[in-house]
N, C-alpha and C positions, 0 to 999 in steps of 0.2 A: 504493500500500500504506500509506504513512504517513498519507494522508488518511483511509483507511478506519479505521485504528487511532484517529485523533483523533475520528472520528465515534462509533466504538464506545465509546471512553473517555468522551466527553460523554454518551452515552446511559446508560451505567452510572452515571455521576455523578448524572444527573437521577433515575434510579430510586432511588439511595441517599438523595438529598435528599427525594424524595417519601415514601419509607417512613419516614424519620426524622420528617418533619412529621406524617405520619399517626399514628405512635405517640405523639407529643407531644399531638396533638389527642385521641386516645383516652383519655389519662390525665385529661383535663378533661371528658370526655363523661359524661352522665348514664347510667351503667351501661356494660356491655361492648358491643363491636361484634363480633358473631359470635364468633370464637375469640380475639379480641384483648381483653386485660384493659382495662377502662375505669376511669373515675374513680368517685368516691363517688356514691351515689344522691342526686339533687336533686329527684326527683318521687316520688310515691306517698304513700299514707296509712298512718300507723303504726297497726297493729292493737292494739286494746285489748279484751279480752274473754276468755271461757273458751277452753280449748284447742280449736283449730279441728278440723274434720273433714278429715283429710288423705287420705281415700280417693280423691279426684279425681287425686292424684299418680300413681295406678296407670296412668292413661292419658295423663298429661301428659308431653311429651317433655323439656322443659327448663325450668329456672328460673334466676333470677339470684341471686347472693349477693355480699355485700360484706364484706370483712374490715374490722375497725375499725383495725387497725394492722398493716401499712400500709393506708391507706384506698383499696383498689382493688376492683373488682368483676369478676365473670366469669360465664359461662354454664356450667351443668353439667347432667348427667343426674340424674334423681331417681327413687326408688322409694318404695313405701309397703308396710309390713308390720305387721299387728296394730295399726293406728291410729297408727303412727309413721313419719315421713319419714326417708329415708336418702339420702346421696349417696356417691359413690365416686370415688376418684382412681386411675386405672390407670397402667400403664407405669412404676411407681415404681422398679423395679430395672433399668430399661433406661437406656442413655446418653441416649436421647431424653427420657425422663421426668426424668432428673437435670438436663437443660438447661431443660426447659419447665415442669416442675411445681414451682413454688416455694411456692405457697400452703399445701400440707400442712405444710411445715416452719414456716411463719409461724403456722399455727393452733396448733402446739405451744407457742408463746410467748403467744398470746392467742386463746382459743377462741371469742370472741364474734363473731357475724356478724349481718348483716341479710339476710333472705331476702325477695326481692321476687317475688310471684306476682300477676299481673293487677293491677299497680299498688297492691297492698297489701303493706306491709312488716311483717315479723314479726321481733321481736328474739329471737334464738336463740343457741345455742352448738353447736359441733360436738364430739361425744364420739366419739373413735376406738374402734371395736369390733375386738377382736383374736380373739374367739371367741364362740361362743354359738349357741343354737338358731335365731336369726334369720339367721345368715350364709348358709346354703344357700338359703332361700327368697328372700332379698333379691337375692343374686347371680343366682339363676335368673330372677327377674323382670327384672333388668337385661339379662341375656342374651337373654331373649325380646323385650324392647322394642327393643334396640339392635343385637343381633347375629343377628337372625332365628332365634333359638333355638339358635345355635351355642354351644358351651360355653366357659367360662373355664377349663376343667379342673376339678380338685378345688377347690371354692370355699373350703373350710376351710383347705386348704393355701395357696392363693393369698393369703388374708388373713393367715394366720399368718406366712408367709415374707416378707410385705411387697410382693408383686407388686401387690396391690390394697390400697389404704387405704380402709376402710369407716368411714363416720361416721353416727351417729344425729344428726339435726337436732333437738336437744333444747331444751325451754324453758329460759330463764335462770331461776335461782332464787336 
């Protein structure tokens, strides 16, 4: 019995060390690794030009974005409505969301981001949307893309009460 506990303890210790090393590695990686936040972007070409056509975001599943402070990157869902891209952070009023979702609170301090799409980097800012005509169609598009059409409930209420934090990915000005 004692030998089995030692083996189990050693295995658990190895798993903890492996996870810790992976998380440290991810912080220095060029962008996120799946759902694990990554380091700052080190590749990609900075976009310079007129406002891009964001309509391809209607069918694109995910994009990467990087906060400037702290300089970490992550993968997120994206929507497009009326020529503007939007991202959302869900689970915000849940215990899970409070433990996992730190970036929306960091955006409140510095809203500048880098958005990377197909190795092109766009300098943007995230503007939180609390209400407006775009809320329902953007949330409906996200539900269609990611929830097989299932509903988030009343989208206006979900955004107003903070269950979903909706952001326009706006140009810096």
